[in-house]
N, CA, C and O atoms as a CHARMM CRD file, in Angstrom:
* protein
*
  340
    1    1 MET  N     -3.54700 -21.04400  19.24400 PROA 1      0.00000
    2    1 MET  CA    -4.64900 -19.96300  19.75800 PROA 1      0.00000
    3    1 MET  C     -4.37400 -18.41300  19.61000 PROA 1      0.00000
    4    1 MET  O     -5.24200 -17.66000  19.16900 PROA 1      0.00000
    5    2 ALA  N     -3.18300 -17.99500  19.98300 PROA 2      0.00000
    6    2 ALA  CA    -3.04800 -16.63900  20.09500 PROA 2      0.00000
    7    2 ALA  C     -2.92300 -15.94500  18.76300 PROA 2      0.00000
    8    2 ALA  O     -2.98500 -14.72000  18.66000 PROA 2      0.00000
    9    3 GLY  N     -2.69900 -16.97700  17.48100 PROA 3      0.00000
   10    3 GLY  CA    -2.80000 -16.29400  16.12500 PROA 3      0.00000
   11    3 GLY  C     -1.31600 -15.87300  15.68000 PROA 3      0.00000
   12    3 GLY  O     -0.29600 -15.98300  16.36200 PROA 3      0.00000
   13    4 VAL  N     -1.44300 -15.32000  14.26200 PROA 4      0.00000
   14    4 VAL  CA    -0.34900 -14.79600  13.68300 PROA 4      0.00000
   15    4 VAL  C      0.50000 -13.55200  14.21900 PROA 4      0.00000
   16    4 VAL  O      1.72800 -13.51200  14.30200 PROA 4      0.00000
   17    5 THR  N     -0.28800 -12.67500  14.52100 PROA 5      0.00000
   18    5 THR  CA     0.10900 -11.48400  15.27000 PROA 5      0.00000
   19    5 THR  C      0.96500 -11.70000  16.29100 PROA 5      0.00000
   20    5 THR  O      2.01800 -11.08600  16.11700 PROA 5      0.00000
   21    6 GLU  N      0.92500 -12.40100  17.40200 PROA 6      0.00000
   22    6 GLU  CA     1.65100 -12.81600  18.61300 PROA 6      0.00000
   23    6 GLU  C      2.67700 -13.46800  18.21300 PROA 6      0.00000
   24    6 GLU  O      3.76600 -13.22200  18.73200 PROA 6      0.00000
   25    7 ASP  N      2.52900 -14.69800  16.93800 PROA 7      0.00000
   26    7 ASP  CA     3.53300 -15.38200  16.97000 PROA 7      0.00000
   27    7 ASP  C      4.71400 -14.25200  16.18700 PROA 7      0.00000
   28    7 ASP  O      5.90500 -14.41700  16.45000 PROA 7      0.00000
   29    8 VAL  N      4.31300 -13.17200  15.27300 PROA 8      0.00000
   30    8 VAL  CA     5.40400 -12.27200  14.84600 PROA 8      0.00000
   31    8 VAL  C      6.26600 -11.86600  15.88000 PROA 8      0.00000
   32    8 VAL  O      7.45800 -12.15200  15.99100 PROA 8      0.00000
   33    9 MET  N      5.19400 -10.80000  17.03800 PROA 9      0.00000
   34    9 MET  CA     5.90100 -10.45300  18.16700 PROA 9      0.00000
   35    9 MET  C      7.06700 -11.33200  18.89300 PROA 9      0.00000
   36    9 MET  O      8.25200 -11.06900  19.10000 PROA 9      0.00000
   37   10 ILE  N      6.12500 -12.69600  19.25900 PROA 10     0.00000
   38   10 ILE  CA     7.23900 -13.80400  19.78800 PROA 10     0.00000
   39   10 ILE  C      8.57100 -13.86200  19.08900 PROA 10     0.00000
   40   10 ILE  O      9.62700 -13.81200  19.72000 PROA 10     0.00000
   41   11 ASN  N      8.50500 -13.97800  17.65700 PROA 11     0.00000
   42   11 ASN  CA     9.56700 -14.79100  17.24100 PROA 11     0.00000
   43   11 ASN  C     10.54800 -13.52800  16.74000 PROA 11     0.00000
   44   11 ASN  O     11.56700 -13.80300  16.10800 PROA 11     0.00000
   45   12 PHE  N     10.25800 -12.32600  16.99900 PROA 12     0.00000
   46   12 PHE  CA    10.90000 -11.05800  16.76700 PROA 12     0.00000
   47   12 PHE  C     12.04300 -10.81600  17.79600 PROA 12     0.00000
   48   12 PHE  O     11.78300 -10.79900  18.99900 PROA 12     0.00000
   49   13 SER  N     13.42700 -10.61000  17.28500 PROA 13     0.00000
   50   13 SER  CA    14.33800 -10.68000  18.33100 PROA 13     0.00000
   51   13 SER  C     15.27100  -9.54800  17.66400 PROA 13     0.00000
   52   13 SER  O     15.18400  -9.10500  16.51900 PROA 13     0.00000
   53   14 MET  N     16.19300  -9.19000  18.68500 PROA 14     0.00000
   54   14 MET  CA    17.14700  -8.05500  18.47300 PROA 14     0.00000
   55   14 MET  C     18.28500  -8.33600  17.48900 PROA 14     0.00000
   56   14 MET  O     19.11000  -7.57200  16.98900 PROA 14     0.00000
   57   15 ASP  N     18.06200  -9.84100  17.33800 PROA 15     0.00000
   58   15 ASP  CA    19.18400 -10.24500  16.39100 PROA 15     0.00000
   59   15 ASP  C     18.74600 -10.03600  14.66600 PROA 15     0.00000
   60   15 ASP  O     19.36600  -9.51800  13.73700 PROA 15     0.00000
   61   16 LYS  N     17.36500 -10.70800  14.74000 PROA 16     0.00000
   62   16 LYS  CA    16.56200 -10.49900  13.44500 PROA 16     0.00000
   63   16 LYS  C     16.92900  -8.97500  13.16900 PROA 16     0.00000
   64   16 LYS  O     17.62600  -8.65700  12.20500 PROA 16     0.00000
   65   17 ALA  N     16.45300  -8.11800  14.01100 PROA 17     0.00000
   66   17 ALA  CA    16.59100  -6.72900  13.82600 PROA 17     0.00000
   67   17 ALA  C     17.50400  -6.31700  13.51600 PROA 17     0.00000
   68   17 ALA  O     17.30600  -5.55500  12.57000 PROA 17     0.00000
   69   18 ARG  N     18.63900  -6.38600  13.82300 PROA 18     0.00000
   70   18 ARG  CA    20.21300  -6.12900  13.37300 PROA 18     0.00000
   71   18 ARG  C     20.29500  -6.47400  12.12000 PROA 18     0.00000
   72   18 ARG  O     20.46300  -5.58500  11.28600 PROA 18     0.00000
   73   19 ARG  N     20.21300  -7.60200  11.78500 PROA 19     0.00000
   74   19 ARG  CA    20.32200  -8.69600  10.39900 PROA 19     0.00000
   75   19 ARG  C     19.63400  -7.82600   9.66100 PROA 19     0.00000
   76   19 ARG  O     20.27800  -7.06100   8.94100 PROA 19     0.00000
   77   20 GLN  N     18.45900  -7.76900   9.67700 PROA 20     0.00000
   78   20 GLN  CA    17.79300  -6.70900   8.76900 PROA 20     0.00000
   79   20 GLN  C     17.99900  -5.55500   8.55400 PROA 20     0.00000
   80   20 GLN  O     17.70600  -5.17400   7.42100 PROA 20     0.00000
   81   21 ALA  N     18.51000  -4.65000   9.41300 PROA 21     0.00000
   82   21 ALA  CA    18.90200  -3.34600   9.44100 PROA 21     0.00000
   83   21 ALA  C     20.14600  -3.50400   8.63400 PROA 21     0.00000
   84   21 ALA  O     20.18500  -2.94800   7.53700 PROA 21     0.00000
   85   22 TRP  N     21.03500  -4.11000   8.99800 PROA 22     0.00000
   86   22 TRP  CA    22.34600  -4.29100   8.17300 PROA 22     0.00000
   87   22 TRP  C     21.78400  -4.75700   6.60500 PROA 22     0.00000
   88   22 TRP  O     22.41200  -4.19800   5.70600 PROA 22     0.00000
   89   23 GLN  N     21.01500  -5.42200   6.28100 PROA 23     0.00000
   90   23 GLN  CA    20.60000  -6.05300   5.20800 PROA 23     0.00000
   91   23 GLN  C     20.30700  -4.84300   4.08100 PROA 23     0.00000
   92   23 GLN  O     20.82800  -4.62600   2.98700 PROA 23     0.00000
   93   24 THR  N     19.20200  -4.12400   4.85100 PROA 24     0.00000
   94   24 THR  CA    18.48200  -2.85400   4.39500 PROA 24     0.00000
   95   24 THR  C     19.84600  -1.79900   4.00900 PROA 24     0.00000
   96   24 THR  O     19.95500  -1.40100   2.84900 PROA 24     0.00000
   97   25 ALA  N     20.67100  -1.46500   4.86600 PROA 25     0.00000
   98   25 ALA  CA    21.72700  -0.54700   4.62600 PROA 25     0.00000
   99   25 ALA  C     22.66300  -0.97900   3.61000 PROA 25     0.00000
  100   25 ALA  O     23.14600  -0.15300   2.83600 PROA 25     0.00000
  101   26 GLU  N     22.94600  -2.16600   3.55400 PROA 26     0.00000
  102   26 GLU  CA    23.76100  -2.62100   2.29400 PROA 26     0.00000
  103   26 GLU  C     22.56900  -2.84000   1.00000 PROA 26     0.00000
  104   26 GLU  O     23.10600  -3.24000  -0.03400 PROA 26     0.00000
  105   27 ARG  N     21.58800  -2.71300   0.93100 PROA 27     0.00000
  106   27 ARG  CA    20.92600  -2.59700  -0.19800 PROA 27     0.00000
  107   27 ARG  C     20.68800  -1.00200  -0.73400 PROA 27     0.00000
  108   27 ARG  O     20.56600  -0.63200  -1.90200 PROA 27     0.00000
  109   28 ILE  N     20.66400  -0.23300   0.42300 PROA 28     0.00000
  110   28 ILE  CA    20.43900   1.03200  -0.18300 PROA 28     0.00000
  111   28 ILE  C     21.63200   1.98700  -0.42100 PROA 28     0.00000
  112   28 ILE  O     21.62600   2.93500  -1.20700 PROA 28     0.00000
  113   29 ALA  N     22.90700   1.50200   0.56700 PROA 29     0.00000
  114   29 ALA  CA    24.11100   2.20200   0.59100 PROA 29     0.00000
  115   29 ALA  C     24.57700   2.33600  -1.23000 PROA 29     0.00000
  116   29 ALA  O     24.92500   3.45500  -1.60500 PROA 29     0.00000
  117   30 PRO  N     24.56400   1.50900  -1.97800 PROA 30     0.00000
  118   30 PRO  CA    25.10000   1.51000  -3.20200 PROA 30     0.00000
  119   30 PRO  C     24.20700   2.54500  -4.08600 PROA 30     0.00000
  120   30 PRO  O     24.77200   3.14200  -5.00300 PROA 30     0.00000
  121   31 LEU  N     22.95900   2.75000  -3.85800 PROA 31     0.00000
  122   31 LEU  CA    21.89800   3.43000  -4.83200 PROA 31     0.00000
  123   31 LEU  C     22.37000   5.07900  -4.83100 PROA 31     0.00000
  124   31 LEU  O     22.81900   5.64900  -3.83700 PROA 31     0.00000
  125   32 PRO  N     22.17300   5.69200  -6.12600 PROA 32     0.00000
  126   32 PRO  CA    22.46100   6.61800  -6.22100 PROA 32     0.00000
  127   32 PRO  C     22.07600   7.73000  -5.24300 PROA 32     0.00000
  128   32 PRO  O     21.46700   7.10900  -4.37100 PROA 32     0.00000
  129   33 LEU  N     22.08300   8.72600  -4.97100 PROA 33     0.00000
  130   33 LEU  CA    21.57400   9.71000  -3.74800 PROA 33     0.00000
  131   33 LEU  C     20.17000  10.14300  -3.89200 PROA 33     0.00000
  132   33 LEU  O     19.48900  10.49300  -2.92800 PROA 33     0.00000
  133   34 ASP  N     19.66500  10.10900  -5.35100 PROA 34     0.00000
  134   34 ASP  CA    18.33000  10.47000  -5.47200 PROA 34     0.00000
  135   34 ASP  C     17.43000   9.37700  -5.63600 PROA 34     0.00000
  136   34 ASP  O     16.25100   9.69300  -5.79300 PROA 34     0.00000
  137   35 GLN  N     17.72500   8.11700  -5.63700 PROA 35     0.00000
  138   35 GLN  CA    16.98800   6.93900  -5.36400 PROA 35     0.00000
  139   35 GLN  C     17.13300   6.42500  -3.98500 PROA 35     0.00000
  140   35 GLN  O     16.53500   5.36500  -3.79600 PROA 35     0.00000
  141   36 ARG  N     17.74600   6.88500  -3.02500 PROA 36     0.00000
  142   36 ARG  CA    17.52100   6.48400  -1.76400 PROA 36     0.00000
  143   36 ARG  C     16.41000   7.01600  -0.88300 PROA 36     0.00000
  144   36 ARG  O     15.85900   6.37400   0.01100 PROA 36     0.00000
  145   37 ASP  N     16.13700   8.29000  -1.24700 PROA 37     0.00000
  146   37 ASP  CA    15.02700   8.94100  -0.48900 PROA 37     0.00000
  147   37 ASP  C     13.99500   7.81200  -0.53100 PROA 37     0.00000
  148   37 ASP  O     13.69900   7.19600   0.49300 PROA 37     0.00000
  149   38 PRO  N     13.47500   7.55800  -1.66300 PROA 38     0.00000
  150   38 PRO  CA    12.08600   6.66200  -1.99900 PROA 38     0.00000
  151   38 PRO  C     11.94700   5.44600  -1.15900 PROA 38     0.00000
  152   38 PRO  O     10.95400   5.04800  -0.55100 PROA 38     0.00000
  153   39 GLU  N     13.64400   4.71700  -1.28000 PROA 39     0.00000
  154   39 GLU  CA    13.57200   3.28000  -0.42400 PROA 39     0.00000
  155   39 GLU  C     13.75600   3.41500   1.06600 PROA 39     0.00000
  156   39 GLU  O     13.56500   2.42800   1.77700 PROA 39     0.00000
  157   40 ILE  N     14.10900   4.55500   1.57700 PROA 40     0.00000
  158   40 ILE  CA    14.21100   4.72800   2.89300 PROA 40     0.00000
  159   40 ILE  C     12.62000   5.07500   3.51900 PROA 40     0.00000
  160   40 ILE  O     12.29900   4.68300   4.64000 PROA 40     0.00000
  161   41 ALA  N     11.77100   5.78400   2.72100 PROA 41     0.00000
  162   41 ALA  CA    10.94000   5.90400   2.88600 PROA 41     0.00000
  163   41 ALA  C      9.81800   4.81500   3.01100 PROA 41     0.00000
  164   41 ALA  O      8.91900   4.79900   3.85200 PROA 41     0.00000
  165   42 GLU  N     10.06100   3.85000   1.94200 PROA 42     0.00000
  166   42 GLU  CA     9.57800   2.30300   1.94300 PROA 42     0.00000
  167   42 GLU  C      9.73400   1.68600   2.96500 PROA 42     0.00000
  168   42 GLU  O      8.90100   0.83100   3.26700 PROA 42     0.00000
  169   43 VAL  N     10.99400   1.97400   3.90600 PROA 43     0.00000
  170   43 VAL  CA    11.58000   1.15200   5.14400 PROA 43     0.00000
  171   43 VAL  C     10.75000   1.73600   6.18300 PROA 43     0.00000
  172   43 VAL  O     10.03400   1.11300   6.96700 PROA 43     0.00000
  173   44 ASP  N     10.90300   2.90500   6.11700 PROA 44     0.00000
  174   44 ASP  CA     9.97500   3.88600   7.15900 PROA 44     0.00000
  175   44 ASP  C      8.55700   3.37000   7.25500 PROA 44     0.00000
  176   44 ASP  O      7.97100   3.34800   8.33700 PROA 44     0.00000
  177   45 ARG  N      7.89900   2.87700   5.91600 PROA 45     0.00000
  178   45 ARG  CA     6.30600   2.71000   6.04700 PROA 45     0.00000
  179   45 ARG  C      6.26800   1.33600   6.72500 PROA 45     0.00000
  180   45 ARG  O      5.47100   1.10500   7.63300 PROA 45     0.00000
  181   46 TRP  N      7.24800   0.31600   6.21400 PROA 46     0.00000
  182   46 TRP  CA     7.37800  -1.06400   6.45000 PROA 46     0.00000
  183   46 TRP  C      7.19100  -0.94000   8.30500 PROA 46     0.00000
  184   46 TRP  O      6.20400  -1.25500   8.97100 PROA 46     0.00000
  185   47 VAL  N      8.29400  -0.46700   8.70100 PROA 47     0.00000
  186   47 VAL  CA     8.61800  -0.31700  10.23000 PROA 47     0.00000
  187   47 VAL  C      7.48500   0.31100  11.03300 PROA 47     0.00000
  188   47 VAL  O      7.10600  -0.09900  12.13000 PROA 47     0.00000
  189   48 GLY  N      6.99600   1.33200  10.37800 PROA 48     0.00000
  190   48 GLY  CA     5.58900   1.89800  11.13700 PROA 48     0.00000
  191   48 GLY  C      4.52700   1.12700  10.98400 PROA 48     0.00000
  192   48 GLY  O      3.69900   1.17400  11.89300 PROA 48     0.00000
  193   49 ASN  N      4.31000   0.39600  10.04100 PROA 49     0.00000
  194   49 ASN  CA     3.07300  -0.73400  10.08000 PROA 49     0.00000
  195   49 ASN  C      3.27900  -1.59100  11.16700 PROA 49     0.00000
  196   49 ASN  O      2.50900  -1.77400  12.11000 PROA 49     0.00000
  197   50 PHE  N      4.69100  -2.25100  10.91300 PROA 50     0.00000
  198   50 PHE  CA     5.01800  -3.49000  11.98000 PROA 50     0.00000
  199   50 PHE  C      4.72200  -2.88100  13.72300 PROA 50     0.00000
  200   50 PHE  O      4.03600  -3.37800  14.61600 PROA 50     0.00000
  201   51 GLY  N      5.40700  -1.85600  13.70400 PROA 51     0.00000
  202   51 GLY  CA     5.17300  -1.10300  15.12700 PROA 51     0.00000
  203   51 GLY  C      3.72200  -1.28600  15.67100 PROA 51     0.00000
  204   51 GLY  O      3.38000  -1.86100  16.70400 PROA 51     0.00000
  205   52 GLN  N      3.04900  -0.74200  14.85600 PROA 52     0.00000
  206   52 GLN  CA     1.48500  -0.43500  14.67800 PROA 52     0.00000
  207   52 GLN  C      1.05100  -1.64400  15.36200 PROA 52     0.00000
  208   52 GLN  O      0.64700  -1.67600  16.52400 PROA 52     0.00000
  209   53 VAL  N      1.15900  -2.65600  14.56100 PROA 53     0.00000
  210   53 VAL  CA     1.04200  -4.13900  15.03100 PROA 53     0.00000
  211   53 VAL  C      1.03300  -4.60500  16.31700 PROA 53     0.00000
  212   53 VAL  O      0.12200  -5.13300  16.95400 PROA 53     0.00000
  213   54 ILE  N      2.41600  -4.28700  16.68800 PROA 54     0.00000
  214   54 ILE  CA     2.94700  -4.77000  17.88600 PROA 54     0.00000
  215   54 ILE  C      2.32900  -3.75700  19.03900 PROA 54     0.00000
  216   54 ILE  O      2.14300  -4.13400  20.19600 PROA 54     0.00000
  217   55 TRP  N      2.05000  -2.48900  18.59500 PROA 55     0.00000
  218   55 TRP  CA     1.43100  -1.66400  19.75700 PROA 55     0.00000
  219   55 TRP  C      0.16600  -1.63600  20.10200 PROA 55     0.00000
  220   55 TRP  O     -0.31100  -1.44000  21.21900 PROA 55     0.00000
  221   56 LYS  N     -0.59900  -1.93100  18.65200 PROA 56     0.00000
  222   56 LYS  CA    -2.26300  -2.38900  18.94700 PROA 56     0.00000
  223   56 LYS  C     -2.51300  -3.31100  18.06400 PROA 56     0.00000
  224   56 LYS  O     -2.79400  -3.05800  16.89300 PROA 56     0.00000
  225   57 PRO  N     -2.40100  -4.89500  18.73700 PROA 57     0.00000
  226   57 PRO  CA    -2.52100  -6.00300  17.62800 PROA 57     0.00000
  227   57 PRO  C     -3.74300  -5.96300  17.56500 PROA 57     0.00000
  228   57 PRO  O     -4.44000  -5.40700  18.41400 PROA 57     0.00000
  229   58 PRO  N     -4.22900  -6.61500  16.43100 PROA 58     0.00000
  230   58 PRO  CA    -5.84300  -7.01100  15.94700 PROA 58     0.00000
  231   58 PRO  C     -6.52800  -7.97400  17.01000 PROA 58     0.00000
  232   58 PRO  O     -5.97700  -8.82300  17.71000 PROA 58     0.00000
  233   59 LEU  N     -7.53600  -7.71000  16.96600 PROA 59     0.00000
  234   59 LEU  CA    -8.04700  -8.63200  17.89400 PROA 59     0.00000
  235   59 LEU  C     -8.02200 -10.04200  17.63200 PROA 59     0.00000
  236   59 LEU  O     -8.52700 -10.53500  16.62300 PROA 59     0.00000
  237   60 SER  N     -7.39900 -10.74300  18.59400 PROA 60     0.00000
  238   60 SER  CA    -7.34400 -12.10200  18.59600 PROA 60     0.00000
  239   60 SER  C     -7.60000 -12.91700  19.53800 PROA 60     0.00000
  240   60 SER  O     -7.46800 -12.36800  20.63200 PROA 60     0.00000
  241   61 PRO  N     -8.07400 -14.56400  19.63600 PROA 61     0.00000
  242   61 PRO  CA    -8.58800 -14.83200  20.40600 PROA 61     0.00000
  243   61 PRO  C     -8.00400 -14.83500  21.70100 PROA 61     0.00000
  244   61 PRO  O     -8.83700 -14.89900  22.60500 PROA 61     0.00000
  245   62 ALA  N     -6.51400 -14.77100  22.14300 PROA 62     0.00000
  246   62 ALA  CA    -5.90800 -14.52900  23.21800 PROA 62     0.00000
  247   62 ALA  C     -5.89500 -13.18700  23.66900 PROA 62     0.00000
  248   62 ALA  O     -5.76600 -12.89200  24.85700 PROA 62     0.00000
  249   63 ARG  N     -6.03700 -12.30000  22.67600 PROA 63     0.00000
  250   63 ARG  CA    -6.41400 -10.69900  23.22200 PROA 63     0.00000
  251   63 ARG  C     -7.63800 -10.60200  23.93300 PROA 63     0.00000
  252   63 ARG  O     -7.76000 -10.04200  25.02200 PROA 63     0.00000
  253   64 PHE  N     -8.74900 -11.28700  23.14900 PROA 64     0.00000
  254   64 PHE  CA   -10.23900 -11.19900  23.83200 PROA 64     0.00000
  255   64 PHE  C    -10.23700 -12.10800  25.11500 PROA 64     0.00000
  256   64 PHE  O    -11.02100 -11.76000  25.99800 PROA 64     0.00000
  257   65 MET  N     -9.58500 -13.05400  25.30900 PROA 65     0.00000
  258   65 MET  CA    -9.69900 -13.79000  26.57400 PROA 65     0.00000
  259   65 MET  C     -9.18800 -13.05700  27.51600 PROA 65     0.00000
  260   65 MET  O     -9.85500 -13.15000  28.54600 PROA 65     0.00000
  261   66 LEU  N     -7.87700 -12.05000  27.64600 PROA 66     0.00000
  262   66 LEU  CA    -7.30900 -11.34400  28.09600 PROA 66     0.00000
  263   66 LEU  C     -8.21600 -10.00500  28.71200 PROA 66     0.00000
  264   66 LEU  O     -8.23800  -9.61300  29.87900 PROA 66     0.00000
  265   67 GLY  N     -8.87200  -9.50500  27.65600 PROA 67     0.00000
  266   67 GLY  CA   -10.09500  -8.67400  28.10500 PROA 67     0.00000
  267   67 GLY  C    -10.95400  -8.78400  28.95000 PROA 67     0.00000
  268   67 GLY  O    -11.28400  -7.98600  29.82700 PROA 67     0.00000
  269   68 LEU  N    -11.46100 -10.09000  28.63500 PROA 68     0.00000
  270   68 LEU  CA   -12.67600 -10.90200  29.68400 PROA 68     0.00000
  271   68 LEU  C    -11.95300 -10.87400  30.96000 PROA 68     0.00000
  272   68 LEU  O    -12.44600 -10.32000  31.94200 PROA 68     0.00000
  273   69 ILE  N    -10.49100 -11.60400  31.00000 PROA 69     0.00000
  274   69 ILE  CA   -10.26100 -11.53600  32.34200 PROA 69     0.00000
  275   69 ILE  C     -9.96400 -10.10200  33.12600 PROA 69     0.00000
  276   69 ILE  O     -9.98900 -10.01900  34.35400 PROA 69     0.00000
  277   70 ARG  N     -9.72100  -9.15200  32.37500 PROA 70     0.00000
  278   70 ARG  CA    -9.63000  -7.77900  32.83100 PROA 70     0.00000
  279   70 ARG  C    -10.69300  -7.29200  33.58400 PROA 70     0.00000
  280   70 ARG  O    -10.56800  -6.81700  34.71200 PROA 70     0.00000
  281   71 LEU  N    -11.92700  -7.42300  32.86400 PROA 71     0.00000
  282   71 LEU  CA   -13.18500  -7.20000  33.18900 PROA 71     0.00000
  283   71 LEU  C    -13.62000  -7.68600  34.42800 PROA 71     0.00000
  284   71 LEU  O    -14.38000  -7.09800  35.19700 PROA 71     0.00000
  285   72 GLY  N    -12.97700  -9.05700  34.62800 PROA 72     0.00000
  286   72 GLY  CA   -13.40600  -9.63700  36.15400 PROA 72     0.00000
  287   72 GLY  C    -12.44900  -9.23900  37.30900 PROA 72     0.00000
  288   72 GLY  O    -12.69200  -9.48800  38.49000 PROA 72     0.00000
  289   73 GLU  N    -11.27800  -8.56200  36.84200 PROA 73     0.00000
  290   73 GLU  CA   -10.32200  -7.92400  38.07300 PROA 73     0.00000
  291   73 GLU  C    -10.78600  -6.93800  38.99800 PROA 73     0.00000
  292   73 GLU  O    -11.56600  -6.03600  38.69400 PROA 73     0.00000
  293   74 ARG  N    -10.24400  -7.14200  40.24500 PROA 74     0.00000
  294   74 ARG  CA   -10.90500  -6.31200  41.22600 PROA 74     0.00000
  295   74 ARG  C     -9.81500  -5.02700  40.82600 PROA 74     0.00000
  296   74 ARG  O     -8.65900  -5.21900  40.44600 PROA 74     0.00000
  297   75 LYS  N    -10.50800  -3.57500  41.01400 PROA 75     0.00000
  298   75 LYS  CA    -9.82800  -2.75700  40.92200 PROA 75     0.00000
  299   75 LYS  C     -9.19800  -2.21500  42.25400 PROA 75     0.00000
  300   75 LYS  O     -8.30400  -1.36800  42.24800 PROA 75     0.00000
  301   76 SER  N     -9.66400  -2.69700  43.26100 PROA 76     0.00000
  302   76 SER  CA    -8.85000  -2.34100  44.32000 PROA 76     0.00000
  303   76 SER  C     -7.62900  -3.21400  44.88700 PROA 76     0.00000
  304   76 SER  O     -7.74400  -4.43500  44.99500 PROA 76     0.00000
  305   77 VAL  N     -6.54800  -2.58900  45.21400 PROA 77     0.00000
  306   77 VAL  CA    -5.28700  -3.47400  45.54800 PROA 77     0.00000
  307   77 VAL  C     -5.73300  -4.35000  46.96200 PROA 77     0.00000
  308   77 VAL  O     -5.64400  -5.57700  46.93800 PROA 77     0.00000
  309   78 PRO  N     -6.16600  -3.71500  48.06000 PROA 78     0.00000
  310   78 PRO  CA    -6.48900  -4.40400  49.25800 PROA 78     0.00000
  311   78 PRO  C     -7.41500  -5.55300  48.83600 PROA 78     0.00000
  312   78 PRO  O     -7.22500  -6.65400  49.35400 PROA 78     0.00000
  313   79 GLU  N     -8.31400  -5.40600  48.01800 PROA 79     0.00000
  314   79 GLU  CA    -9.61300  -6.50200  47.63000 PROA 79     0.00000
  315   79 GLU  C     -8.65200  -7.78400  46.93800 PROA 79     0.00000
  316   79 GLU  O     -8.69400  -8.98100  47.22200 PROA 79     0.00000
  317   80 THR  N     -7.95500  -7.21900  46.13300 PROA 80     0.00000
  318   80 THR  CA    -6.91500  -8.50800  45.33000 PROA 80     0.00000
  319   80 THR  C     -6.13400  -9.14800  46.31200 PROA 80     0.00000
  320   80 THR  O     -6.18100 -10.36400  46.49400 PROA 80     0.00000
  321   81 ILE  N     -5.28500  -8.23700  47.07200 PROA 81     0.00000
  322   81 ILE  CA    -4.61100  -9.09200  48.15200 PROA 81     0.00000
  323   81 ILE  C     -5.53100  -9.95100  49.16300 PROA 81     0.00000
  324   81 ILE  O     -5.29200 -11.09600  49.54500 PROA 81     0.00000
  325   82 GLU  N     -6.33300  -9.36700  49.41700 PROA 82     0.00000
  326   82 GLU  CA    -7.46400 -10.23300  50.68400 PROA 82     0.00000
  327   82 GLU  C     -7.86300 -11.74100  49.99500 PROA 82     0.00000
  328   82 GLU  O     -7.90600 -12.77200  50.66600 PROA 82     0.00000
  329   83 ILE  N     -8.15600 -11.68100  48.48900 PROA 83     0.00000
  330   83 ILE  CA    -8.72900 -12.48400  47.86600 PROA 83     0.00000
  331   83 ILE  C     -7.42200 -13.71800  47.61000 PROA 83     0.00000
  332   83 ILE  O     -7.70100 -14.91000  47.48500 PROA 83     0.00000
  333   84 LEU  N     -6.00800 -13.19400  47.56200 PROA 84     0.00000
  334   84 LEU  CA    -4.80000 -13.89100  47.48300 PROA 84     0.00000
  335   84 LEU  C     -4.42900 -14.59400  48.76600 PROA 84     0.00000
  336   84 LEU  O     -3.68200 -15.56600  48.87400 PROA 84     0.00000
  337   85 MET  N     -4.98400 -14.03400  49.59200 PROA 85     0.00000
  338   85 MET  CA    -4.55100 -14.85600  51.10100 PROA 85     0.00000
  339   85 MET  C     -5.65900 -15.87400  51.51800 PROA 85     0.00000
  340   85 MET  O     -5.53100 -16.54000  52.54600 PROA 85     0.00000
């Protein structure tokens, strides 16, 4: 129900990030100096795009439902506590 975006975020882990960083370094390190900058720029673009998806995921059913729930939430802490009691 949450969609592909949430699946990507949930499955992303530090282990995978470290593995990907190491593989990228191994791919870029042997390149001649004049070829490294374009490769690094491509990695930067990919990471930037991925970060944007995490920061502001596209509208999905789960995000839409959470938005509806937020609309119905009380703004006052005392009101919320009163409802919970």
